[in-house]
C-alpha positions as CSV (number, residue, x, y, z in Angstrom):
1,M,4.8,-8.5,12.7
2,A,3.2,-5.5,14.5
3,A,6.5,-4.9,16.2
4,A,8.4,-5.1,13.0
5,T,6.0,-2.6,11.4
6,R,6.5,-0.1,14.2
7,V,10.3,-0.4,14.1
8,I,10.6,-0.3,10.3
9,A,8.2,2.7,10.2
10,S,10.3,4.6,12.7
11,E,13.8,3.5,12.0
12,G,13.7,2.4,8.3
13,L,15.1,-0.7,6.7
14,G,18.4,-0.4,8.6
15,A,16.7,-1.1,11.9
16,P,18.5,-3.9,13.7
17,T,16.6,-7.1,14.4
18,A,17.5,-6.6,18.1
19,A,15.2,-3.5,18.1
20,I,12.4,-5.5,16.5
21,A,12.8,-8.3,19.0
22,K,12.8,-5.9,21.9
23,E,9.7,-4.1,20.6
24,A,8.1,-7.6,20.3
25,G,9.1,-8.5,23.8
26,V,11.2,-11.5,22.7
27,S,14.9,-12.3,22.6
28,N,16.8,-11.6,19.4
29,G,17.4,-15.3,19.1
30,S,13.7,-16.0,19.3
31,L,13.0,-13.8,16.3
32,F,15.2,-16.1,14.3
33,T,13.1,-19.1,15.3
34,Y,10.4,-17.7,13.0
35,F,12.6,-16.0,10.4
36,A,15.9,-17.4,9.3
37,T,17.2,-14.0,8.3
38,K,16.2,-10.4,8.5
39,A,15.5,-10.6,4.7
40,D,12.9,-13.3,5.4
41,L,11.3,-11.1,8.0
42,L,11.2,-8.1,5.6
43,N,9.7,-10.3,2.8
44,A,7.0,-11.7,5.2
45,L,6.1,-8.2,6.5
46,Y,5.9,-6.8,3.0
47,L,3.4,-9.5,2.0
48,E,1.4,-9.1,5.2
49,L,1.0,-5.3,4.6
50,K,0.3,-5.7,0.8
51,G,-2.3,-8.3,1.6
52,E,-4.0,-6.2,4.2
53,L,-4.0,-3.2,1.8
54,G,-5.3,-5.3,-1.1
55,W,-8.1,-6.8,0.9
56,T,-9.1,-3.5,2.7
57,V,-9.2,-1.5,-0.5
58,L,-11.8,-3.8,-2.1
59,Q,-14.3,-3.8,0.8
60,G,-17.7,-2.3,0.1
61,V,-17.0,-1.7,-3.6
62,P,-20.5,-1.5,-5.2
63,V,-20.3,-4.3,-7.8
64,D,-23.5,-3.3,-9.6
65,S,-22.3,0.3,-10.2
66,D,-20.4,1.8,-13.0
67,I,-16.6,1.7,-13.0
68,R,-16.1,5.3,-11.9
69,T,-18.2,4.7,-8.8
70,Q,-16.4,1.5,-8.1
71,M,-13.0,3.1,-8.6
72,L,-14.0,6.0,-6.3
73,Q,-14.8,3.5,-3.5
74,V,-11.4,1.8,-4.1
75,W,-9.8,5.2,-3.9
76,K,-11.6,6.2,-0.7
77,N,-10.7,2.9,0.9
78,W,-7.1,3.2,-0.1
79,L,-6.8,6.7,1.4
80,H,-8.7,5.7,4.6
81,W,-6.3,2.7,5.1
82,A,-3.3,4.9,4.7
83,V,-4.5,7.7,6.9
84,S,-5.8,5.4,9.6
85,S,-2.7,3.1,9.6
86,P,0.3,5.6,9.4
87,E,2.9,3.1,10.7
88,K,1.8,0.4,8.2
89,R,1.8,3.0,5.4
90,K,5.3,4.2,6.3
91,A,6.7,0.7,6.8
92,L,5.2,-0.3,3.4
93,K,6.8,2.7,1.7
94,H,10.2,1.6,3.1
95,L,9.7,-2.0,2.2
96,S,8.6,-1.2,-1.4
97,V,12.1,-0.1,-2.2
98,C,13.8,-2.8,-0.2
99,K,16.6,-4.6,-2.1
100,D,16.0,-7.8,0.0
101,L,12.6,-8.4,-1.5
102,T,12.7,-11.4,-3.7
103,P,11.1,-11.6,-7.2
104,Q,8.7,-14.2,-5.8
105,T,7.7,-11.9,-3.0
106,R,7.0,-9.1,-5.5
107,E,5.0,-11.4,-7.7
108,T,3.0,-12.7,-4.7
109,A,2.4,-9.0,-3.6
110,N,1.1,-8.3,-7.2
111,Q,-1.3,-11.2,-6.8
112,L,-2.5,-9.9,-3.4
113,T,-3.3,-6.5,-5.0
114,A,-4.6,-8.0,-8.3
115,G,-8.1,-6.8,-7.4
116,I,-6.9,-3.2,-7.3
117,A,-5.1,-3.7,-10.6
118,A,-8.3,-5.1,-12.2
119,Y,-10.2,-1.9,-11.3
120,I,-7.3,0.2,-12.7
121,E,-7.3,-1.9,-15.9
122,R,-11.1,-1.5,-16.4
123,S,-10.8,2.3,-15.7
124,R,-8.1,3.0,-18.3
125,V,-9.3,0.7,-21.1
126,N,-10.2,3.6,-23.4
127,G,-8.1,6.3,-21.8
128,P,-4.7,7.9,-22.7
129,M,-2.9,5.4,-20.3
130,R,-4.4,2.3,-21.9
131,D,-1.1,1.3,-23.6
132,E,1.2,2.2,-20.7
133,P,2.5,-0.6,-18.5
134,L,0.2,-1.2,-15.6
135,L,3.0,-0.9,-13.0
136,F,3.8,2.6,-14.4
137,V,0.1,3.6,-14.2
138,G,-0.1,2.2,-10.7
139,A,3.0,4.2,-9.7
140,L,1.4,7.4,-11.0
141,I,-1.8,6.7,-9.2
142,N,0.1,5.9,-6.0
143,S,2.0,9.1,-6.3
144,M,-1.2,11.1,-6.5
145,A,-2.6,9.1,-3.6
146,E,0.5,9.9,-1.5
147,A,0.1,13.6,-2.2
148,A,-3.6,13.4,-1.2
149,I,-2.8,11.5,1.9
150,E,-0.2,14.1,3.0
151,Y,-2.8,16.9,2.6
152,I,-5.5,15.0,4.3
153,I,-3.2,14.3,7.3
154,T,-2.2,18.0,7.6
155,D,-5.8,19.3,6.9
156,P,-8.3,16.7,8.2
157,A,-11.1,19.2,8.1
158,N,-10.9,19.2,4.3
159,A,-10.2,15.5,4.0
160,D,-13.3,14.6,1.9
161,A,-12.8,17.6,-0.5
162,R,-9.1,16.7,-1.0
163,A,-9.9,13.0,-1.5
164,I,-12.5,13.8,-4.2
165,A,-10.3,16.5,-5.9
166,A,-7.4,14.0,-6.1
167,F,-9.7,11.2,-7.4
168,D,-11.0,13.6,-10.1
169,A,-7.4,14.2,-11.1
170,V,-6.6,10.5,-11.2
171,W,-9.8,9.8,-13.2
172,R,-9.0,12.4,-15.8
173,A,-5.5,11.1,-16.1
174,I,-6.4,7.5,-16.8
175,T,-9.8,7.7,-18.6
């Protein structure tokens, strides 16, 4: 999976399975011992990355604090994961638009990130986005996170200020 992450991040979804197998140090045929098709590999990789993101983002959230403080920790964790795992982030971006992902895989991914969704739901309960579909609100927040991540990567000296400024914008948009 690590090899698939690296190859998908660098070559995109069109990367041949032979390149993934080579990166993993196995024969192309061996790859198909574990995954019947490339689509199966892509679905499994998507779930692995979404699961890691979903778990990582929820670590250290102060459960006894107010929702803004909790959501700020979720935000910081999200940005930290993305900045510290650039290949995973890039592979996940490619995979999120993959036509080979099954509806079951997408549903399972939603379950793996349900904790994040719950914080978003609690945050927006009285805000202007309360009646919008959660996937739409999540996409807006993700877009703002991506913008913040890009600025943090290019200007690490101001990472904390950019993270807080972006969070403040997200918070104002949803609450």
